[in-house]
VEXDREN-2710 file (C-alpha; in Angstrom, 1 decimal):
% VEXDREN-2710
k/r/px/py/pz
1/UNK/120.3/99.0/106.8
2/UNK/117.1/100.5/108.3
3/UNK/114.4/97.3/108.3
4/UNK/111.8/99.9/109.1
5/UNK/112.6/101.4/105.4
6/UNK/112.6/98.2/103.2
7/UNK/110.3/98.4/100.7
8/UNK/109.4/95.9/97.5
9/UNK/107.9/97.7/94.7
10/UNK/105.9/96.1/91.8
11/UNK/105.5/97.8/88.6
12/UNK/103.4/96.3/85.8
13/UNK/102.3/97.3/82.2
14/UNK/99.5/95.0/81.2
15/UNK/97.4/95.1/78.0
16/UNK/93.5/94.1/78.4
17/UNK/91.6/93.8/75.3
18/UNK/88.0/94.7/75.0
19/UNK/86.5/94.1/78.7
20/UNK/84.3/95.2/81.4
21/UNK/86.6/93.6/84.4
22/UNK/85.6/96.4/87.1
23/UNK/82.3/98.1/86.8
24/UNK/80.5/101.1/88.6
25/UNK/77.1/101.2/90.0
26/UNK/75.7/101.8/86.6
27/UNK/77.3/98.7/84.6
28/UNK/79.9/101.1/83.0
29/UNK/83.8/100.1/83.1
30/UNK/85.1/102.4/85.9
31/UNK/87.1/105.4/84.7
32/UNK/89.3/108.3/86.2
33/UNK/90.4/111.8/84.6
34/UNK/93.9/112.0/84.8
35/UNK/96.2/114.2/83.3
36/UNK/93.1/116.0/81.9
37/UNK/92.1/112.9/79.8
38/UNK/89.7/110.0/80.4
39/UNK/91.6/106.9/81.4
40/UNK/90.3/103.3/82.3
41/UNK/90.4/102.5/86.0
42/UNK/90.5/99.2/87.9
43/UNK/90.0/99.7/91.6
44/UNK/92.7/98.5/94.3
45/UNK/90.0/96.8/96.0
46/UNK/89.0/94.6/92.6
47/UNK/92.5/93.5/92.0
48/UNK/93.0/92.7/95.9
49/UNK/90.0/90.6/95.7
50/UNK/91.4/89.0/92.5
51/UNK/94.8/88.3/94.5
52/UNK/92.8/87.0/97.5
53/UNK/91.0/84.4/95.1
54/UNK/94.7/83.6/93.7
55/UNK/95.7/82.8/97.4
56/UNK/92.5/80.5/97.9
57/UNK/93.5/78.5/94.9
58/UNK/97.2/78.0/95.5
59/UNK/97.6/78.1/99.3
60/UNK/96.2/75.6/101.9
61/UNK/93.2/76.8/103.4
62/UNK/94.7/76.4/107.1
63/UNK/97.4/79.2/106.3
64/UNK/94.8/81.5/105.2
65/UNK/91.8/83.6/106.6
66/UNK/88.4/84.4/105.6
67/UNK/86.1/87.5/105.6
68/UNK/82.7/86.8/106.5
69/UNK/79.7/88.0/108.7
70/UNK/79.0/84.2/109.5
71/UNK/81.9/83.7/111.9
72/UNK/80.0/82.6/114.6
73/UNK/78.8/79.2/112.6
74/UNK/82.6/78.3/111.8
75/UNK/83.6/78.8/115.4
76/UNK/80.6/76.5/116.6
77/UNK/81.8/74.0/113.8
78/UNK/85.1/73.7/115.3
79/UNK/83.7/73.6/119.0
80/UNK/81.6/70.4/117.9
81/UNK/84.8/68.8/116.4
82/UNK/86.5/69.2/119.7
83/UNK/83.4/68.1/121.9
84/UNK/80.6/66.2/120.3
85/UNK/78.7/66.1/123.4
86/UNK/77.5/69.9/123.0
87/UNK/74.3/70.4/121.0
88/UNK/74.7/72.7/118.0
89/UNK/72.5/75.4/119.7
90/UNK/75.2/75.4/122.8
91/UNK/77.9/75.3/120.3
92/UNK/76.7/78.6/118.6
93/UNK/75.9/80.3/121.8
94/UNK/79.5/79.8/123.4
95/UNK/80.8/80.7/120.0
96/UNK/79.1/83.8/119.8
97/UNK/80.0/84.6/123.6
98/UNK/83.8/83.8/123.3
99/UNK/83.9/86.2/120.2
100/UNK/82.1/88.8/121.6
101/UNK/84.4/88.9/124.4
102/UNK/87.6/88.7/122.3
103/UNK/86.3/91.6/119.9
104/UNK/84.6/93.8/122.3
105/UNK/86.3/96.5/124.6
106/UNK/84.7/99.6/125.9
107/UNK/85.1/101.3/129.3
108/UNK/81.3/101.5/130.1
109/UNK/80.2/98.1/131.1
110/UNK/76.6/98.4/129.5
111/UNK/78.2/99.4/125.9
112/UNK/80.8/96.9/126.4
113/UNK/78.0/94.0/127.1
114/UNK/76.0/95.6/124.1
115/UNK/79.1/95.2/121.9
116/UNK/79.6/91.5/123.0
117/UNK/76.0/90.7/122.2
118/UNK/76.2/92.2/118.9
119/UNK/78.8/89.1/118.0
120/UNK/76.4/86.5/119.1
121/UNK/74.4/86.5/116.0
122/UNK/74.3/84.1/113.3
123/UNK/75.0/86.7/111.0
124/UNK/77.4/89.9/112.2
125/UNK/76.3/93.5/110.8
126/UNK/80.0/93.9/109.3
127/UNK/82.2/91.7/107.7
128/UNK/85.1/90.4/110.0
129/UNK/88.2/89.2/108.5
130/UNK/89.7/86.3/110.7
131/UNK/92.3/83.6/110.1
132/UNK/91.0/79.6/110.3
133/UNK/93.8/79.5/113.2
134/UNK/92.2/82.1/114.9
135/UNK/88.9/80.6/114.5
136/UNK/90.4/77.2/116.0
137/UNK/92.1/79.0/118.9
138/UNK/88.6/80.5/120.2
139/UNK/87.1/77.2/119.8
140/UNK/90.0/75.6/122.1
141/UNK/89.6/78.0/124.5
142/UNK/85.9/77.5/124.8
143/UNK/86.5/73.8/125.3
144/UNK/89.3/74.2/127.7
145/UNK/87.1/76.5/129.7
146/UNK/83.7/75.1/129.7
147/UNK/82.2/73.4/132.9
148/UNK/80.4/69.8/132.8
149/UNK/77.0/71.6/132.3
150/UNK/78.3/73.3/129.0
151/UNK/78.6/76.7/130.4
152/UNK/82.1/78.8/130.2
153/UNK/82.3/78.4/134.3
154/UNK/83.2/81.0/136.7
155/UNK/86.6/81.7/134.9
156/UNK/87.6/85.4/136.0
157/UNK/85.7/87.5/133.4
158/UNK/88.9/89.8/133.1
159/UNK/91.2/86.9/132.3
160/UNK/88.5/85.1/129.9
161/UNK/88.3/88.4/127.9
162/UNK/91.9/88.8/127.5
163/UNK/92.4/85.0/126.3
164/UNK/89.9/85.7/123.7
165/UNK/91.3/88.9/122.6
166/UNK/94.9/87.0/122.3
167/UNK/93.3/84.5/120.3
168/UNK/91.8/86.9/118.0
169/UNK/95.2/89.0/117.7
170/UNK/97.5/86.0/117.6
171/UNK/98.2/84.0/114.6
172/UNK/96.9/86.1/111.9
173/UNK/97.0/84.6/108.4
174/UNK/99.6/86.2/105.9
175/UNK/97.2/87.9/103.9
176/UNK/95.6/89.6/106.9
177/UNK/99.0/91.2/107.6
178/UNK/99.3/91.9/103.8
179/UNK/95.8/93.6/103.5
180/UNK/95.2/94.7/107.0
181/UNK/92.3/94.4/109.7
182/UNK/90.1/96.8/111.3
183/UNK/87.7/95.9/114.3
184/UNK/85.9/99.1/115.1
185/UNK/84.7/97.6/118.6
186/UNK/88.6/96.9/119.8
187/UNK/91.4/98.4/118.0
188/UNK/93.7/96.4/119.6
189/UNK/93.2/93.6/117.4
190/UNK/93.7/95.6/114.2
191/UNK/96.4/94.9/111.8
192/UNK/98.0/97.9/109.8
193/UNK/98.2/96.7/106.2
194/UNK/101.7/95.8/104.8
195/UNK/101.0/96.3/101.4
196/UNK/99.6/99.1/99.4
197/UNK/97.9/98.3/95.9
198/UNK/96.9/101.5/93.5
199/UNK/94.2/102.0/91.5
200/UNK/95.4/100.6/87.9
201/UNK/95.0/103.6/85.1
202/UNK/95.3/102.9/81.3
203/UNK/98.3/104.7/80.1
204/UNK/96.5/106.4/77.3
205/UNK/92.9/108.1/76.9
206/UNK/89.9/105.7/76.4
207/UNK/86.7/105.9/75.1
208/UNK/83.9/103.2/76.4
209/UNK/82.2/101.5/73.8
210/UNK/78.7/99.4/73.8
211/UNK/78.3/96.0/72.4
212/UNK/74.7/95.7/71.0
213/UNK/73.6/91.7/71.4
214/UNK/70.7/89.4/70.5
215/UNK/69.9/85.9/71.5
216/UNK/67.7/83.8/69.4
217/UNK/65.0/81.6/70.8
218/UNK/65.8/78.2/69.8
219/UNK/62.2/76.7/70.3
220/UNK/60.4/79.7/68.5
221/UNK/58.2/78.3/65.5
222/UNK/56.8/79.8/62.3
223/UNK/58.4/83.5/61.8
224/UNK/61.9/83.5/62.7
225/UNK/62.5/87.0/62.5
226/UNK/63.2/89.3/65.3
227/UNK/65.2/88.2/68.6
228/UNK/64.4/86.5/71.8
229/UNK/66.5/88.9/73.6
230/UNK/68.1/92.3/72.9
231/UNK/70.7/94.0/75.5
232/UNK/74.1/96.1/75.8
233/UNK/77.1/95.7/77.4
234/UNK/79.7/98.5/78.1
235/UNK/83.2/97.8/77.5
236/UNK/86.8/99.4/77.0
237/UNK/90.3/98.0/75.9
238/UNK/93.4/99.5/77.6
239/UNK/97.0/99.1/78.3
240/UNK/97.1/99.5/82.3
241/UNK/99.8/100.6/84.4
242/UNK/99.7/98.6/87.8
243/UNK/101.4/99.3/91.0
244/UNK/101.8/98.0/94.6
245/UNK/104.4/98.1/97.4
246/UNK/104.8/96.1/100.5
247/UNK/106.7/96.9/103.6
248/UNK/108.7/94.3/105.1
249/UNK/108.8/96.0/108.5
250/UNK/105.1/95.0/109.0
251/UNK/106.1/91.2/108.8
252/UNK/108.6/91.3/111.9
253/UNK/106.3/90.5/114.7
254/UNK/104.2/88.2/112.6
255/UNK/105.6/86.6/109.8
256/UNK/108.5/84.0/110.0
257/UNK/109.2/83.5/106.5
258/UNK/109.0/86.9/104.7
259/UNK/110.5/85.8/101.6
260/UNK/108.0/83.5/101.0
261/UNK/105.1/85.7/101.6
262/UNK/106.6/88.4/99.3
263/UNK/106.8/85.7/96.5
264/UNK/103.3/84.7/97.0
265/UNK/102.2/88.4/96.9
266/UNK/104.4/88.7/93.8
267/UNK/102.6/85.9/92.1
268/UNK/99.2/86.8/92.9
269/UNK/99.7/90.5/91.9
270/UNK/101.3/89.7/88.8
271/UNK/98.9/86.8/87.7
272/UNK/95.7/87.5/89.0
273/UNK/92.7/89.1/87.1
274/UNK/89.5/90.5/88.4
275/UNK/86.7/88.3/86.8
276/UNK/84.2/91.1/86.0
277/UNK/82.5/89.9/82.8
278/UNK/85.4/87.4/82.0
279/UNK/82.9/85.1/80.4
280/UNK/81.5/87.7/78.0
281/UNK/85.1/88.6/76.9
282/UNK/87.7/86.0/77.8
283/UNK/90.1/88.8/78.7
284/UNK/92.6/86.8/80.6
285/UNK/95.9/88.3/79.7
286/UNK/99.4/88.3/81.3
287/UNK/101.5/91.4/81.6
288/UNK/103.9/93.0/78.8
289/UNK/106.4/94.1/81.3
290/UNK/107.1/93.6/84.9
291/UNK/109.7/95.8/87.0
292/UNK/110.4/94.9/90.7
293/UNK/112.5/97.2/92.9
294/UNK/113.6/96.6/96.6
295/UNK/114.2/100.1/98.1
296/UNK/115.5/101.2/101.5
297/UNK/114.3/104.8/101.1
298/UNK/110.8/105.0/100.2
299/UNK/108.3/103.3/97.8
300/UNK/107.8/105.1/94.4
301/UNK/104.8/105.2/92.3
302/UNK/105.6/105.9/88.7
303/UNK/102.5/106.9/87.6
304/UNK/103.7/110.2/86.6
305/UNK/105.1/108.6/83.6
306/UNK/101.5/108.6/81.8
307/UNK/100.4/112.0/83.6
308/UNK/100.7/112.9/79.4
309/UNK/98.6/110.3/78.0
310/UNK/100.4/107.8/75.4
311/UNK/99.3/108.8/71.9
312/UNK/99.8/106.0/69.3
313/UNK/98.0/104.6/66.1
314/UNK/100.4/101.5/66.1
315/UNK/99.6/99.8/69.7
316/UNK/99.9/101.1/73.3
317/UNK/102.1/98.4/74.9
318/UNK/105.7/99.2/73.5
319/UNK/105.3/103.0/73.7
320/UNK/104.0/102.5/77.3
321/UNK/107.0/100.6/78.5
322/UNK/109.5/102.7/76.8
323/UNK/107.8/105.8/78.7
324/UNK/108.1/103.8/82.1
325/UNK/111.6/103.3/81.3
326/UNK/112.6/106.7/80.4
327/UNK/110.5/108.1/83.6
328/UNK/112.1/105.5/85.7
329/UNK/115.6/106.7/84.6
330/UNK/115.0/110.6/85.4
331/UNK/113.6/109.7/88.7
332/UNK/116.4/108.2/89.7
333/UNK/118.7/111.0/88.3
334/UNK/116.8/113.7/90.1
335/UNK/114.6/112.3/92.9
336/UNK/115.2/109.0/94.4
337/UNK/118.1/106.5/94.9
338/UNK/118.7/103.9/92.6
339/UNK/116.9/100.6/94.3
340/UNK/119.2/98.0/96.1
341/UNK/117.9/95.5/93.6
342/UNK/115.9/95.6/90.6
343/UNK/114.6/92.8/88.7
344/UNK/112.8/93.0/84.9
345/UNK/111.1/90.7/82.7
346/UNK/109.5/91.8/79.3
347/UNK/110.8/93.9/76.3
348/UNK/113.2/97.0/77.3
349/UNK/113.4/96.0/80.9
350/UNK/117.0/95.1/80.0
351/UNK/117.7/99.2/80.0
352/UNK/116.9/99.3/83.8
353/UNK/118.2/95.9/84.9
354/UNK/119.2/92.6/83.9
355/UNK/115.9/91.0/82.1
356/UNK/115.0/87.5/83.0
357/UNK/112.0/85.4/82.8
358/UNK/109.6/86.0/85.5
359/UNK/110.2/82.5/87.0
360/UNK/114.0/83.3/87.7
361/UNK/113.1/86.9/88.8
362/UNK/110.5/85.5/91.6
363/UNK/113.5/83.3/92.7
364/UNK/115.8/85.9/92.9
365/UNK/113.2/88.3/95.0
366/UNK/112.7/85.6/97.3
367/UNK/116.6/85.2/97.8
368/UNK/117.2/88.9/97.9
369/UNK/114.6/89.5/100.7
370/UNK/115.8/86.7/102.7
371/UNK/119.1/87.8/102.6
372/UNK/118.3/91.5/103.6
373/UNK/116.0/90.2/106.3
374/UNK/119.1/88.1/107.7
375/UNK/121.5/91.4/107.4
376/UNK/119.0/93.2/109.4
377/UNK/118.6/90.6/112.0
378/UNK/122.6/90.5/112.5
379/UNK/122.3/94.1/113.2
END
């Protein structure tokens, strides 16, 4: 088994009632033309954000990362916890200095100094993805380095920069490895994303609709005709095909328990939901069918099953699942190998693999990944 070619693919059919879970710049539900017809679309970024929220709700904070422009203040908080003698101003200056040294790498000294100074601000110019462990390591480096006067002392500049860089490189949170990190000022502290999440598309043609609504002024006296407020909201309903894949090779260096991470990713991808207009539509649903595969050749997106839009007058969920099952079978016959393991939940999944409740399949997924990683380690 080639550990570099080990992928876990997730295929989900999910019906969403009238909703507007992902809007464009005009407030309309996002769409895409696929197979010559208009489809509902939910961007990968929207669903990854929902997954990160799921992580925050179910995983201890110290195991996660944060994506923010206000990194300096968080490092300063940790410095103050470790050394209460320092003033807030000192902590913030030291935090910005050590962050700049760790996240900047330019051969030109003047340009490098400019990069370093750009990090010593209350609000950075761009978002930085950083784990809470990395924040604590940077703070510890400051406290271990400062002299009695509260400065970083005379520690060799090159050594200090390298220590700060390693503090930012090591100890990433698991979702940073899943979704990746890019730091333009120092590519050496980047992480390639272990996961890919596709834009979800409807299996059928959609036509956006408008909800015209009014609100009544409760305290209005006299003539009660007319409304206190008028408005419209655009929406659609759809049965979506959702796909994501995770490469286990990217976990080797950073994650000690990939089976746990894969399970957490699976739960977040399957059960999360973007929150756009959720209070208006209460559109939180669960999947109609889930098909999970562990592959040793390549990740495979089965969206081609719906290039020819599903046509139905009696619901789209059932024909969409049937279409997916038939397309998967033909793909295995003609183009790709049958996966090493396959797990299914939902109607008709028994035609591809043993159909089980989601909880059982998640347990099996964790078990299979652990076994495959163990075999790869033996080699």
